[in-house]
Every structure is written in structure tokens, then in C-alpha cells.
All heavy atoms as a GROMACS GRO file, in nm:
protein
  636
    1MET      N    1   8.885   0.865  -1.170
    1MET     CA    2   8.782   0.889  -1.070
    1MET      C    3   8.697   1.006  -1.118
    1MET      O    4   8.747   1.112  -1.150
    1MET     CB    5   8.849   0.917  -0.936
    1MET     CG    6   8.765   0.986  -0.837
    1MET     SD    7   8.838   1.010  -0.674
    1MET     CE    8   8.992   1.088  -0.710
    2SER      N    9   8.568   0.988  -1.119
    2SER     CA   10   8.473   1.088  -1.163
    2SER      C   11   8.433   1.177  -1.045
    2SER      O   12   8.402   1.128  -0.937
    2SER     CB   13   8.351   1.017  -1.220
    2SER     OG   14   8.251   1.109  -1.248
    3ILE      N   15   8.433   1.308  -1.069
    3ILE     CA   16   8.396   1.405  -0.965
    3ILE      C   17   8.263   1.468  -1.002
    3ILE      O   18   8.246   1.521  -1.113
    3ILE     CB   19   8.505   1.514  -0.951
    3ILE    CG1   20   8.640   1.454  -0.917
    3ILE    CG2   21   8.464   1.620  -0.850
    3ILE    CD1   22   8.645   1.384  -0.783
    4TYR      N   23   8.169   1.466  -0.912
    4TYR     CA   24   8.036   1.523  -0.934
    4TYR      C   25   8.043   1.676  -0.942
    4TYR      O   26   7.982   1.738  -1.027
    4TYR     CB   27   7.942   1.479  -0.823
    4TYR     CG   28   7.813   1.555  -0.816
    4TYR    CD1   29   7.716   1.537  -0.913
    4TYR    CD2   30   7.789   1.645  -0.714
    4TYR    CE1   31   7.597   1.608  -0.909
    4TYR    CE2   32   7.669   1.716  -0.708
    4TYR     CZ   33   7.576   1.697  -0.805
    4TYR     OH   34   7.458   1.768  -0.802
    5ASP      N   35   8.120   1.738  -0.848
    5ASP     CA   36   8.125   1.884  -0.841
    5ASP      C   37   8.246   1.925  -0.756
    5ASP      O   38   8.308   1.842  -0.690
    5ASP     CB   39   7.998   1.938  -0.776
    5ASP     CG   40   7.969   2.083  -0.810
    5ASP    OD1   41   8.050   2.147  -0.882
    5ASP    OD2   42   7.864   2.134  -0.765
    6GLU      N   43   8.278   2.054  -0.761
    6GLU     CA   44   8.381   2.114  -0.675
    6GLU      C   45   8.312   2.214  -0.583
    6GLU      O   46   8.227   2.291  -0.628
    6GLU     CB   47   8.488   2.186  -0.757
    6GLU     CG   48   8.575   2.093  -0.836
    6GLU     CD   49   8.693   2.165  -0.901
    6GLU    OE1   50   8.714   2.286  -0.875
    6GLU    OE2   51   8.764   2.099  -0.978
    7VAL      N   52   8.350   2.210  -0.454
    7VAL     CA   53   8.287   2.297  -0.355
    7VAL      C   54   8.397   2.359  -0.267
    7VAL      O   55   8.490   2.289  -0.227
    7VAL     CB   56   8.187   2.217  -0.267
    7VAL    CG1   57   8.129   2.304  -0.158
    7VAL    CG2   58   8.077   2.159  -0.352
    8GLU      N   59   8.382   2.488  -0.239
    8GLU     CA   60   8.473   2.556  -0.147
    8GLU      C   61   8.448   2.505  -0.005
    8GLU      O   62   8.333   2.480   0.033
    8GLU     CB   63   8.451   2.707  -0.150
    8GLU     CG   64   8.476   2.770  -0.285
    8GLU     CD   65   8.623   2.790  -0.315
    8GLU    OE1   66   8.704   2.798  -0.220
    8GLU    OE2   67   8.657   2.797  -0.434
    9ILE      N   68   8.554   2.492   0.073
    9ILE     CA   69   8.541   2.439   0.209
    9ILE      C   70   8.447   2.525   0.294
    9ILE      O   71   8.380   2.474   0.383
    9ILE     CB   72   8.678   2.422   0.276
    9ILE    CG1   73   8.664   2.333   0.400
    9ILE    CG2   74   8.742   2.556   0.308
    9ILE    CD1   75   8.793   2.280   0.452
   10GLU      N   76   8.439   2.654   0.264
   10GLU     CA   77   8.350   2.742   0.340
   10GLU      C   78   8.203   2.703   0.323
   10GLU      O   79   8.120   2.741   0.405
   10GLU     CB   80   8.368   2.888   0.294
   10GLU     CG   81   8.504   2.945   0.321
   10GLU     CD   82   8.607   2.913   0.211
   10GLU    OE1   83   8.567   2.878   0.098
   10GLU    OE2   84   8.726   2.919   0.240
   11ASP      N   85   8.171   2.629   0.218
   11ASP     CA   86   8.033   2.590   0.193
   11ASP      C   87   7.994   2.459   0.263
   11ASP      O   88   7.877   2.420   0.259
   11ASP     CB   89   8.009   2.575   0.042
   11ASP     CG   90   8.023   2.707  -0.030
   11ASP    OD1   91   7.994   2.813   0.030
   11ASP    OD2   92   8.065   2.705  -0.147
   12LEU      N   93   8.090   2.394   0.326
   12LEU     CA   94   8.063   2.269   0.397
   12LEU      C   95   8.025   2.299   0.541
   12LEU      O   96   8.067   2.399   0.600
   12LEU     CB   97   8.184   2.177   0.394
   12LEU     CG   98   8.202   2.089   0.271
   12LEU    CD1   99   8.236   2.173   0.150
   12LEU    CD2  100   8.309   1.987   0.294
   13GLU      N  101   7.946   2.210   0.599
   13GLU     CA  102   7.910   2.218   0.741
   13GLU      C  103   8.014   2.138   0.819
   13GLU      O  104   8.046   2.025   0.782
   13GLU     CB  105   7.771   2.158   0.762
   13GLU     CG  106   7.728   2.150   0.905
   13GLU     CD  107   7.597   2.076   0.923
   13GLU    OE1  108   7.525   2.055   0.823
   13GLU    OE2  109   7.568   2.037   1.037
   14PHE      N  110   8.066   2.196   0.928
   14PHE     CA  111   8.165   2.126   1.010
   14PHE      C  112   8.102   2.089   1.143
   14PHE      O  113   8.042   2.172   1.210
   14PHE     CB  114   8.288   2.212   1.034
   14PHE     CG  115   8.394   2.144   1.117
   14PHE    CD1  116   8.458   2.031   1.070
   14PHE    CD2  117   8.428   2.193   1.242
   14PHE    CE1  118   8.556   1.968   1.146
   14PHE    CE2  119   8.527   2.131   1.318
   14PHE     CZ  120   8.590   2.018   1.270
   15GLU      N  121   8.112   1.962   1.180
   15GLU     CA  122   8.065   1.915   1.310
   15GLU      C  123   8.188   1.877   1.391
   15GLU      O  124   8.251   1.773   1.368
   15GLU     CB  125   7.969   1.798   1.293
   15GLU     CG  126   7.840   1.840   1.224
   15GLU     CD  127   7.737   1.730   1.213
   15GLU    OE1  128   7.754   1.623   1.277
   15GLU    OE2  129   7.638   1.751   1.140
   16ALA      N  130   8.223   1.965   1.486
   16ALA     CA  131   8.347   1.950   1.562
   16ALA      C  132   8.350   1.822   1.645
   16ALA      O  133   8.455   1.759   1.657
   16ALA     CB  134   8.369   2.072   1.652
   17ASP      N  135   8.236   1.783   1.702
   17ASP     CA  136   8.236   1.663   1.786
   17ASP      C  137   8.268   1.538   1.706
   17ASP      O  138   8.328   1.444   1.757
   17ASP     CB  139   8.104   1.648   1.861
   17ASP     CG  140   7.983   1.642   1.769
   17ASP    OD1  141   7.987   1.700   1.659
   17ASP    OD2  142   7.884   1.577   1.807
   18GLU      N  143   8.231   1.537   1.578
   18GLU     CA  144   8.263   1.424   1.489
   18GLU      C  145   8.390   1.448   1.409
   18GLU      O  146   8.440   1.356   1.344
   18GLU     CB  147   8.147   1.398   1.393
   18GLU     CG  148   8.019   1.353   1.459
   18GLU     CD  149   7.912   1.322   1.357
   18GLU    OE1  150   7.942   1.254   1.257
   18GLU    OE2  151   7.798   1.368   1.376
   19GLN      N  152   8.438   1.573   1.408
   19GLN     CA  153   8.554   1.614   1.329
   19GLN      C  154   8.533   1.582   1.180
   19GLN      O  155   8.622   1.536   1.111
   19GLN     CB  156   8.683   1.550   1.381
   19GLN     CG  157   8.717   1.593   1.522
   19GLN     CD  158   8.852   1.546   1.567
   19GLN    OE1  159   8.939   1.514   1.487
   19GLN    NE2  160   8.874   1.543   1.698
   20MET      N  161   8.412   1.609   1.134
   20MET     CA  162   8.373   1.578   0.997
   20MET      C  163   8.311   1.700   0.930
   20MET      O  164   8.243   1.779   0.995
   20MET     CB  165   8.272   1.464   0.992
   20MET     CG  166   8.320   1.332   1.045
   20MET     SD  167   8.435   1.249   0.935
   20MET     CE  168   8.326   1.197   0.805
   21PHE      N  169   8.335   1.709   0.799
   21PHE     CA  170   8.271   1.809   0.714
   21PHE      C  171   8.162   1.738   0.634
   21PHE      O  172   8.182   1.625   0.588
   21PHE     CB  173   8.372   1.870   0.617
   21PHE     CG  174   8.471   1.962   0.682
   21PHE    CD1  175   8.590   1.913   0.734
   21PHE    CD2  176   8.447   2.099   0.688
   21PHE    CE1  177   8.683   1.997   0.792
   21PHE    CE2  178   8.540   2.184   0.746
   21PHE     CZ  179   8.658   2.133   0.799
   22PHE      N  180   8.050   1.807   0.613
   22PHE     CA  181   7.937   1.750   0.540
   22PHE      C  182   7.886   1.848   0.436
   22PHE      O  183   7.895   1.969   0.453
   22PHE     CB  184   7.823   1.716   0.636
   22PHE     CG  185   7.858   1.612   0.738
   22PHE    CD1  186   7.896   1.648   0.866
   22PHE    CD2  187   7.853   1.477   0.707
   22PHE    CE1  188   7.929   1.552   0.960
   22PHE    CE2  189   7.885   1.380   0.801
   22PHE     CZ  190   7.923   1.418   0.928
   23PHE      N  191   7.827   1.792   0.329
   23PHE     CA  192   7.765   1.872   0.224
   23PHE      C  193   7.652   1.787   0.165
   23PHE      O  194   7.669   1.667   0.143
   23PHE     CB  195   7.867   1.906   0.115
   23PHE     CG  196   7.818   2.007   0.016
   23PHE    CD1  197   7.819   2.142   0.046
   23PHE    CD2  198   7.770   1.967  -0.107
   23PHE    CE1  199   7.774   2.237  -0.044
   23PHE    CE2  200   7.725   2.060  -0.199
   23PHE     CZ  201   7.726   2.195  -0.168
   24PRO      N  202   7.534   1.848   0.141
   24PRO     CA  203   7.421   1.770   0.090
   24PRO      C  204   7.452   1.702  -0.045
   24PRO      O  205   7.511   1.762  -0.134
   24PRO     CB  206   7.310   1.874   0.071
   24PRO     CG  207   7.351   1.989   0.157
   24PRO     CD  208   7.501   1.989   0.160
   25CYS      N  209   7.410   1.578  -0.057
   25CYS     CA  210   7.425   1.502  -0.181
   25CYS      C  211   7.289   1.496  -0.250
   25CYS      O  212   7.186   1.489  -0.183
   25CYS     CB  213   7.474   1.360  -0.149
   25CYS     SG  214   7.498   1.257  -0.296
   26PRO      N  215   7.287   1.497  -0.383
   26PRO     CA  216   7.159   1.489  -0.455
   26PRO      C  217   7.077   1.364  -0.421
   26PRO      O  218   6.955   1.364  -0.436
   26PRO     CB  219   7.198   1.487  -0.602
   26PRO     CG  220   7.335   1.542  -0.608
   26PRO     CD  221   7.399   1.512  -0.476
   27CYS      N  222   7.143   1.258  -0.373
   27CYS     CA  223   7.070   1.134  -0.341
   27CYS      C  224   6.990   1.146  -0.211
   27CYS      O  225   6.912   1.058  -0.179
   27CYS     CB  226   7.167   1.016  -0.334
   27CYS     SG  227   7.261   1.003  -0.179
   28GLY      N  228   7.014   1.255  -0.135
   28GLY     CA  229   6.942   1.274  -0.009
   28GLY      C  230   7.029   1.254   0.112
   28GLY      O  231   6.992   1.294   0.223
   29ASP      N  232   7.143   1.191   0.097
   29ASP     CA  233   7.238   1.173   0.207
   29ASP      C  234   7.332   1.294   0.208
   29ASP      O  235   7.298   1.399   0.153
   29ASP     CB  236   7.315   1.042   0.188
   29ASP     CG  237   7.371   0.987   0.319
   29ASP    OD1  238   7.376   1.061   0.419
   29ASP    OD2  239   7.410   0.869   0.321
   30ARG      N  240   7.451   1.279   0.266
   30ARG     CA  241   7.548   1.389   0.269
   30ARG      C  242   7.686   1.337   0.231
   30ARG      O  243   7.726   1.228   0.273
   30ARG     CB  244   7.557   1.450   0.409
   30ARG     CG  245   7.428   1.508   0.460
   30ARG     CD  246   7.445   1.580   0.591
   30ARG     NE  247   7.484   1.488   0.699
   30ARG     CZ  248   7.514   1.527   0.822
   30ARG    NH1  249   7.510   1.653   0.855
   30ARG    NH2  250   7.549   1.439   0.913
   31PHE      N  251   7.758   1.418   0.153
   31PHE     CA  252   7.900   1.392   0.132
   31PHE      C  253   7.968   1.412   0.265
   31PHE      O  254   7.924   1.495   0.347
   31PHE     CB  255   7.959   1.492   0.031
   31PHE     CG  256   7.909   1.477  -0.109
   31PHE    CD1  257   7.810   1.560  -0.158
   31PHE    CD2  258   7.962   1.380  -0.193
   31PHE    CE1  259   7.765   1.549  -0.289
   31PHE    CE2  260   7.918   1.367  -0.324
   31PHE     CZ  261   7.819   1.452  -0.372
   32GLN      N  262   8.079   1.341   0.288
   32GLN     CA  263   8.152   1.360   0.412
   32GLN      C  264   8.301   1.339   0.392
   32GLN      O  265   8.344   1.260   0.308
   32GLN     CB  266   8.100   1.267   0.520
   32GLN     CG  267   8.109   1.120   0.485
   32GLN     CD  268   8.040   1.033   0.588
   32GLN    OE1  269   7.938   1.070   0.646
   32GLN    NE2  270   8.094   0.916   0.611
   33VAL      N  271   8.380   1.414   0.469
   33VAL     CA  272   8.524   1.399   0.472
   33VAL      C  273   8.570   1.446   0.609
   33VAL      O  274   8.515   1.541   0.666
   33VAL     CB  275   8.594   1.478   0.357
   33VAL    CG1  276   8.572   1.627   0.370
   33VAL    CG2  277   8.742   1.444   0.349
   34SER      N  278   8.669   1.378   0.664
   34SER     CA  279   8.714   1.412   0.800
   34SER      C  280   8.817   1.525   0.797
   34SER      O  281   8.889   1.544   0.698
   34SER     CB  282   8.774   1.289   0.868
   34SER     OG  283   8.899   1.257   0.812
   35LEU      N  284   8.824   1.596   0.907
   35LEU     CA  285   8.925   1.700   0.925
   35LEU      C  286   9.064   1.638   0.912
   35LEU      O  287   9.152   1.694   0.848
   35LEU     CB  288   8.908   1.768   1.061
   35LEU     CG  289   9.011   1.872   1.100
   35LEU    CD1  290   9.017   1.986   0.999
   35LEU    CD2  291   8.981   1.926   1.240
   36PHE      N  292   9.082   1.520   0.970
   36PHE     CA  293   9.212   1.452   0.961
   36PHE      C  294   9.250   1.427   0.815
   36PHE      O  295   9.363   1.455   0.775
   36PHE     CB  296   9.208   1.320   1.038
   36PHE     CG  297   9.337   1.243   1.030
   36PHE    CD1  298   9.443   1.275   1.112
   36PHE    CD2  299   9.353   1.140   0.939
   36PHE    CE1  300   9.563   1.205   1.104
   36PHE    CE2  301   9.471   1.070   0.929
   36PHE     CZ  302   9.577   1.103   1.013
   37ASP      N  303   9.158   1.375   0.737
   37ASP     CA  304   9.188   1.347   0.596
   37ASP      C  305   9.228   1.474   0.522
   37ASP      O  306   9.321   1.473   0.442
   37ASP     CB  307   9.069   1.281   0.527
   37ASP     CG  308   9.050   1.136   0.569
   37ASP    OD1  309   9.143   1.077   0.627
   37ASP    OD2  310   8.941   1.082   0.542
   38LEU      N  311   9.158   1.584   0.549
   38LEU     CA  312   9.192   1.710   0.484
   38LEU      C  313   9.332   1.757   0.526
   38LEU      O  314   9.408   1.807   0.443
   38LEU     CB  315   9.088   1.817   0.515
   38LEU     CG  316   8.949   1.794   0.453
   38LEU    CD1  317   8.849   1.894   0.508
   38LEU    CD2  318   8.955   1.801   0.302
   39THR      N  319   9.367   1.739   0.654
   39THR     CA  320   9.502   1.778   0.699
   39THR      C  321   9.609   1.693   0.633
   39THR      O  322   9.724   1.735   0.624
   39THR     CB  323   9.517   1.771   0.853
   39THR    OG1  324   9.503   1.636   0.896
   39THR    CG2  325   9.419   1.862   0.924
   40GLN      N  326   9.572   1.574   0.587
   40GLN     CA  327   9.666   1.484   0.521
   40GLN      C  328   9.670   1.506   0.369
   40GLN      O  329   9.735   1.432   0.297
   40GLN     CB  330   9.629   1.338   0.550
   40GLN     CG  331   9.632   1.303   0.698
   40GLN     CD  332   9.769   1.327   0.758
   40GLN    OE1  333   9.868   1.272   0.712
   40GLN    NE2  334   9.775   1.411   0.860
   41GLY      N  335   9.595   1.607   0.321
   41GLY     CA  336   9.597   1.640   0.179
   41GLY      C  337   9.485   1.578   0.097
   41GLY      O  338   9.475   1.603  -0.023
   42GLU      N  339   9.400   1.498   0.159
   42GLU     CA  340   9.285   1.440   0.088
   42GLU      C  341   9.188   1.553   0.056
   42GLU      O  342   9.157   1.635   0.141
   42GLU     CB  343   9.216   1.336   0.176
   42GLU     CG  344   9.093   1.274   0.116
   42GLU     CD  345   9.122   1.196  -0.010
   42GLU    OE1  346   9.214   1.113  -0.010
   42GLU    OE2  347   9.052   1.221  -0.110
   43ASP      N  348   9.139   1.558  -0.067
   43ASP     CA  349   9.047   1.666  -0.105
   43ASP      C  350   8.918   1.613  -0.167
   43ASP      O  351   8.848   1.686  -0.236
   43ASP     CB  352   9.115   1.765  -0.199
   43ASP     CG  353   9.155   1.703  -0.333
   43ASP    OD1  354   9.144   1.580  -0.348
   43ASP    OD2  355   9.197   1.779  -0.422
   44ILE      N  356   8.885   1.488  -0.141
   44ILE     CA  357   8.766   1.426  -0.196
   44ILE      C  358   8.672   1.385  -0.083
   44ILE      O  359   8.710   1.314   0.009
   44ILE     CB  360   8.800   1.302  -0.282
   44ILE    CG1  361   8.896   1.337  -0.394
   44ILE    CG2  362   8.672   1.236  -0.335
   44ILE    CD1  363   8.842   1.436  -0.496
   45ALA      N  364   8.547   1.432  -0.093
   45ALA     CA  365   8.443   1.389   0.000
   45ALA      C  366   8.358   1.286  -0.073
   45ALA      O  367   8.331   1.299  -0.192
   45ALA     CB  368   8.356   1.508   0.043
   46THR      N  369   8.318   1.184   0.000
   46THR     CA  370   8.238   1.078  -0.060
   46THR      C  371   8.100   1.074   0.006
   46THR      O  372   8.082   1.118   0.119
   46THR     CB  373   8.305   0.940  -0.043
   46THR    OG1  374   8.326   0.916   0.097
   46THR    CG2  375   8.438   0.934  -0.115
   47CYS      N  376   8.006   1.019  -0.067
   47CYS     CA  377   7.873   0.996  -0.012
   47CYS      C  378   7.864   0.848   0.025
   47CYS      O  379   7.894   0.762  -0.058
   47CYS     CB  380   7.765   1.032  -0.115
   47CYS     SG  381   7.598   0.996  -0.053
   48PRO      N  382   7.823   0.819   0.149
   48PRO     CA  383   7.814   0.678   0.189
   48PRO      C  384   7.698   0.602   0.124
   48PRO      O  385   7.694   0.480   0.130
   48PRO     CB  386   7.796   0.686   0.341
   48PRO     CG  387   7.738   0.820   0.366
   48PRO     CD  388   7.791   0.910   0.258
   49SER      N  389   7.605   0.674   0.060
   49SER     CA  390   7.487   0.609   0.003
   49SER      C  391   7.489   0.592  -0.148
   49SER      O  392   7.406   0.522  -0.203
   49SER     CB  393   7.362   0.687   0.040
   49SER     OG  394   7.343   0.686   0.180
   50CYS      N  395   7.581   0.661  -0.215
   50CYS     CA  396   7.587   0.650  -0.360
   50CYS      C  397   7.733   0.662  -0.405
   50CYS      O  398   7.823   0.671  -0.323
   50CYS     CB  399   7.499   0.754  -0.429
   50CYS     SG  400   7.559   0.923  -0.419
   51SER      N  401   7.757   0.663  -0.534
   51SER     CA  402   7.894   0.662  -0.584
   51SER      C  403   7.949   0.802  -0.614
   51SER      O  404   8.061   0.814  -0.661
   51SER     CB  405   7.901   0.577  -0.712
   51SER     OG  406   7.817   0.635  -0.811
   52LEU      N  407   7.872   0.907  -0.583
   52LEU     CA  408   7.918   1.042  -0.614
   52LEU      C  409   8.034   1.084  -0.524
   52LEU      O  410   8.042   1.045  -0.408
   52LEU     CB  411   7.803   1.142  -0.600
   52LEU     CG  412   7.689   1.127  -0.700
   52LEU    CD1  413   7.581   1.230  -0.672
   52LEU    CD2  414   7.738   1.137  -0.843
   53ARG      N  415   8.122   1.166  -0.584
   53ARG     CA  416   8.237   1.220  -0.512
   53ARG      C  417   8.241   1.370  -0.535
   53ARG      O  418   8.202   1.419  -0.640
   53ARG     CB  419   8.367   1.158  -0.562
   53ARG     CG  420   8.377   1.011  -0.536
   53ARG     CD  421   8.497   0.953  -0.608
   53ARG     NE  422   8.501   0.810  -0.594
   53ARG     CZ  423   8.586   0.746  -0.515
   53ARG    NH1  424   8.674   0.812  -0.446
   53ARG    NH2  425   8.583   0.616  -0.508
   54LEU      N  426   8.292   1.441  -0.434
   54LEU     CA  427   8.296   1.586  -0.437
   54LEU      C  428   8.438   1.632  -0.411
   54LEU      O  429   8.502   1.584  -0.317
   54LEU     CB  430   8.204   1.638  -0.325
   54LEU     CG  431   8.164   1.782  -0.320
   54LEU    CD1  432   8.073   1.816  -0.437
   54LEU    CD2  433   8.090   1.809  -0.190
   55LYS      N  434   8.489   1.722  -0.495
   55LYS     CA  435   8.624   1.777  -0.472
   55LYS      C  436   8.610   1.900  -0.383
   55LYS      O  437   8.529   1.989  -0.410
   55LYS     CB  438   8.690   1.816  -0.603
   55LYS     CG  439   8.829   1.873  -0.583
   55LYS     CD  440   8.900   1.890  -0.716
   55LYS     CE  441   9.034   1.955  -0.701
   55LYS     NZ  442   9.132   1.879  -0.629
   56ILE      N  443   8.688   1.903  -0.275
   56ILE     CA  444   8.688   2.013  -0.181
   56ILE      C  445   8.803   2.107  -0.216
   56ILE      O  446   8.918   2.065  -0.222
   56ILE     CB  447   8.704   1.964  -0.035
   56ILE    CG1  448   8.606   1.851  -0.003
   56ILE    CG2  449   8.689   2.080   0.062
   56ILE    CD1  450   8.462   1.883  -0.026
   57VAL      N  451   8.770   2.233  -0.237
   57VAL     CA  452   8.870   2.334  -0.271
   57VAL      C  453   8.906   2.409  -0.143
   57VAL      O  454   8.818   2.469  -0.079
   57VAL     CB  455   8.816   2.431  -0.378
   57VAL    CG1  456   8.919   2.536  -0.412
   57VAL    CG2  457   8.772   2.354  -0.502
   58PHE      N  458   9.033   2.401  -0.104
   58PHE     CA  459   9.076   2.467   0.020
   58PHE      C  460   9.226   2.487   0.021
   58PHE      O  461   9.299   2.423  -0.054
   58PHE     CB  462   9.035   2.384   0.143
   58PHE     CG  463   9.111   2.256   0.160
   58PHE    CD1  464   9.216   2.246   0.249
   58PHE    CD2  465   9.077   2.142   0.086
   58PHE    CE1  466   9.285   2.127   0.264
   58PHE    CE2  467   9.145   2.024   0.101
   58PHE     CZ  468   9.251   2.016   0.191
   59GLU      N  469   9.270   2.577   0.107
   59GLU     CA  470   9.411   2.597   0.138
   59GLU      C  471   9.433   2.540   0.279
   59GLU      O  472   9.340   2.539   0.361
   59GLU     CB  473   9.446   2.746   0.136
   59GLU     CG  474   9.423   2.814   0.003
   59GLU     CD  475   9.518   2.765  -0.105
   59GLU    OE1  476   9.632   2.726  -0.071
   59GLU    OE2  477   9.477   2.763  -0.223
   60THR      N  478   9.553   2.497   0.308
   60THR     CA  479   9.582   2.437   0.438
   60THR      C  480   9.541   2.528   0.553
   60THR      O  481   9.485   2.481   0.653
   60THR     CB  482   9.733   2.404   0.448
   60THR    OG1  483   9.767   2.320   0.337
   60THR    CG2  484   9.764   2.331   0.576
   61GLU      N  485   9.564   2.658   0.539
   61GLU     CA  486   9.530   2.750   0.648
   61GLU      C  487   9.378   2.762   0.669
   61GLU      O  488   9.335   2.806   0.775
   61GLU     CB  489   9.592   2.888   0.626
   61GLU     CG  490   9.554   2.955   0.498
   61GLU     CD  491   9.649   2.928   0.382
   61GLU    OE1  492   9.738   2.841   0.391
   61GLU    OE2  493   9.633   2.994   0.279
   62ASP      N  494   9.298   2.720   0.572
   62ASP     CA  495   9.152   2.721   0.589
   62ASP      C  496   9.109   2.624   0.698
   62ASP      O  497   8.998   2.636   0.751
   62ASP     CB  498   9.082   2.682   0.459
   62ASP     CG  499   9.100   2.784   0.347
   62ASP    OD1  500   9.129   2.902   0.377
   62ASP    OD2  501   9.088   2.745   0.229
   63LEU      N  502   9.194   2.527   0.731
   63LEU     CA  503   9.161   2.426   0.832
   63LEU      C  504   9.188   2.475   0.974
   63LEU      O  505   9.136   2.417   1.070
   63LEU     CB  506   9.240   2.298   0.805
   63LEU     CG  507   9.218   2.234   0.668
   63LEU    CD1  508   9.309   2.113   0.653
   63LEU    CD2  509   9.072   2.196   0.647
   64ASP      N  510   9.268   2.580   0.989
   64ASP     CA  511   9.309   2.626   1.122
   64ASP      C  512   9.192   2.657   1.216
   64ASP      O  513   9.194   2.612   1.332
   64ASP     CB  514   9.403   2.746   1.112
   64ASP     CG  515   9.537   2.709   1.052
   64ASP    OD1  516   9.571   2.588   1.049
   64ASP    OD2  517   9.610   2.801   1.008
   65PRO      N  518   9.088   2.729   1.173
   65PRO     CA  519   8.977   2.754   1.266
   65PRO      C  520   8.908   2.626   1.312
   65PRO      O  521   8.863   2.617   1.426
   65PRO     CB  522   8.880   2.841   1.185
   65PRO     CG  523   8.959   2.896   1.072
   65PRO     CD  524   9.068   2.797   1.045
   66HIS      N  525   8.902   2.527   1.227
   66HIS     CA  526   8.838   2.400   1.262
   66HIS      C  527   8.927   2.321   1.358
   66HIS      O  528   8.875   2.259   1.452
   66HIS     CB  529   8.807   2.320   1.136
   66HIS     CG  530   8.726   2.399   1.038
   66HIS    ND1  531   8.596   2.434   1.061
   66HIS    CD2  532   8.759   2.453   0.918
   66HIS    CE1  533   8.551   2.506   0.959
   66HIS    NE2  534   8.648   2.518   0.871
   67LYS      N  535   9.058   2.325   1.337
   67LYS     CA  536   9.150   2.261   1.431
   67LYS      C  537   9.140   2.329   1.568
   67LYS      O  538   9.142   2.262   1.671
   67LYS     CB  539   9.294   2.268   1.379
   67LYS     CG  540   9.321   2.181   1.260
   67LYS     CD  541   9.470   2.180   1.234
   67LYS     CE  542   9.502   2.210   1.092
   67LYS     NZ  543   9.644   2.218   1.064
   68ASP      N  544   9.129   2.463   1.567
   68ASP     CA  545   9.116   2.538   1.692
   68ASP      C  546   8.987   2.501   1.765
   68ASP      O  547   8.986   2.489   1.887
   68ASP     CB  548   9.120   2.688   1.666
   68ASP     CG  549   9.256   2.736   1.616
   68ASP    OD1  550   9.356   2.662   1.630
   68ASP    OD2  551   9.262   2.849   1.562
   69GLU      N  552   8.880   2.483   1.690
   69GLU     CA  553   8.752   2.446   1.749
   69GLU      C  554   8.761   2.308   1.816
   69GLU      O  555   8.711   2.288   1.927
   69GLU     CB  556   8.642   2.445   1.642
   69GLU     CG  557   8.504   2.423   1.695
   69GLU     CD  558   8.396   2.431   1.588
   69GLU    OE1  559   8.425   2.471   1.473
   69GLU    OE2  560   8.282   2.396   1.621
   70VAL      N  561   8.828   2.216   1.752
   70VAL     CA  562   8.847   2.082   1.808
   70VAL      C  563   8.934   2.091   1.934
   70VAL      O  564   8.904   2.030   2.036
   70VAL     CB  565   8.910   1.987   1.703
   70VAL    CG1  566   8.957   1.859   1.766
   70VAL    CG2  567   8.808   1.958   1.592
   71ALA      N  568   9.041   2.171   1.928
   71ALA     CA  569   9.130   2.187   2.043
   71ALA      C  570   9.057   2.250   2.161
   71ALA      O  571   9.080   2.214   2.276
   71ALA     CB  572   9.252   2.270   2.004
   72ALA      N  573   8.968   2.344   2.133
   72ALA     CA  574   8.890   2.410   2.240
   72ALA      C  575   8.800   2.311   2.312
   72ALA      O  576   8.760   2.335   2.426
   72ALA     CB  577   8.808   2.525   2.182
   73MET      N  578   8.768   2.201   2.245
   73MET     CA  579   8.687   2.096   2.307
   73MET      C  580   8.773   1.997   2.385
   73MET      O  581   8.725   1.898   2.437
   73MET     CB  582   8.609   2.021   2.198
   73MET     CG  583   8.506   2.105   2.127
   73MET     SD  584   8.427   2.020   1.988
   73MET     CE  585   8.352   1.882   2.070
   74GLY      N  586   8.904   2.024   2.389
   74GLY     CA  587   8.996   1.936   2.461
   74GLY      C  588   9.033   1.812   2.384
   74GLY      O  589   9.075   1.712   2.442
   75GLN      N  590   9.018   1.816   2.251
   75GLN     CA  591   9.048   1.700   2.167
   75GLN      C  592   9.162   1.732   2.072
   75GLN      O  593   9.195   1.848   2.050
   75GLN     CB  594   8.926   1.660   2.085
   75GLN     CG  595   8.805   1.621   2.166
   75GLN     CD  596   8.687   1.586   2.078
   75GLN    OE1  597   8.700   1.560   1.959
   75GLN    NE2  598   8.568   1.585   2.136
   76GLU      N  599   9.219   1.627   2.018
   76GLU     CA  600   9.317   1.640   1.911
   76GLU      C  601   9.253   1.592   1.781
   76GLU      O  602   9.161   1.512   1.784
   76GLU     CB  603   9.441   1.554   1.940
   76GLU     CG  604   9.519   1.602   2.062
   76GLU     CD  605   9.644   1.516   2.084
   76GLU    OE1  606   9.682   1.438   1.994
   76GLU    OE2  607   9.702   1.529   2.192
   77VAL      N  608   9.304   1.643   1.669
   77VAL     CA  609   9.256   1.596   1.540
   77VAL      C  610   9.294   1.448   1.528
   77VAL      O  611   9.408   1.411   1.550
   77VAL     CB  612   9.316   1.678   1.424
   77VAL    CG1  613   9.275   1.620   1.291
   77VAL    CG2  614   9.274   1.824   1.436
   78ARG      N  615   9.195   1.366   1.496
   78ARG     CA  616   9.217   1.221   1.494
   78ARG      C  617   9.166   1.161   1.363
   78ARG      O  618   9.075   1.215   1.301
   78ARG     CB  619   9.149   1.155   1.612
   78ARG     CG  620   8.998   1.167   1.606
   78ARG     CD  621   8.929   1.108   1.730
   78ARG     NE  622   8.786   1.106   1.717
   78ARG     CZ  623   8.705   1.210   1.729
   78ARG    NH1  624   8.754   1.328   1.754
   78ARG    NH2  625   8.575   1.196   1.716
   79ALA      N  626   9.222   1.048   1.330
   79ALA     CA  627   9.173   0.971   1.214
   79ALA      C  628   9.037   0.914   1.252
   79ALA      O  629   9.017   0.866   1.362
   79ALA     CB  630   9.270   0.861   1.178
   80CYS      N  631   8.944   0.921   1.160
   80CYS     CA  632   8.808   0.869   1.186
   80CYS      C  633   8.793   0.730   1.130
   80CYS      O  634   8.851   0.690   1.038
   80CYS     CB  635   8.705   0.961   1.123
   80CYS     SG  636   8.703   1.124   1.199
   0.00000   0.00000   0.00000
């Protein structure tokens, strides 16, 4: 599997209502990966419009603030 780039999780945009992380893709769309996938150890974000893939660099504890944000909305982390 070919990886376009590696990005720190702090550089991704998190949308709590969708429970998704996003990062701009050179094609004009956005790479995306779900909070659930990251909690399951997945570290690859994909772009829905092209074949590029992005490796997300993170530690498990980096996800805690995002899990807390989802919980504050009265939701549980869910598979997307």
C-alpha cells in the first residue's frame, strides 16, 4: 500500500458530530478517517475522490479529548 504522506493527528480537523477526522487532499477533496477506526488501531486516512492514502501519527491517549467531546454531546464512539 502506497502512502502519500504522514501527518500528526493534531494537524487534522475533527468534526465531533460526524466523529470523523479530515485533512485536505491535493485533489481538492479531503482525507478522512473515523474516530472509531483510530480507536481500533487503524492509522490510514483515505480520500473518497482519489487513490491517495495518508498515515496518521498518533498515540492512543491523543484520542481521549475527541472521545470526551463526543461523550459531552451525549453520544458514544460508533463505527461509521
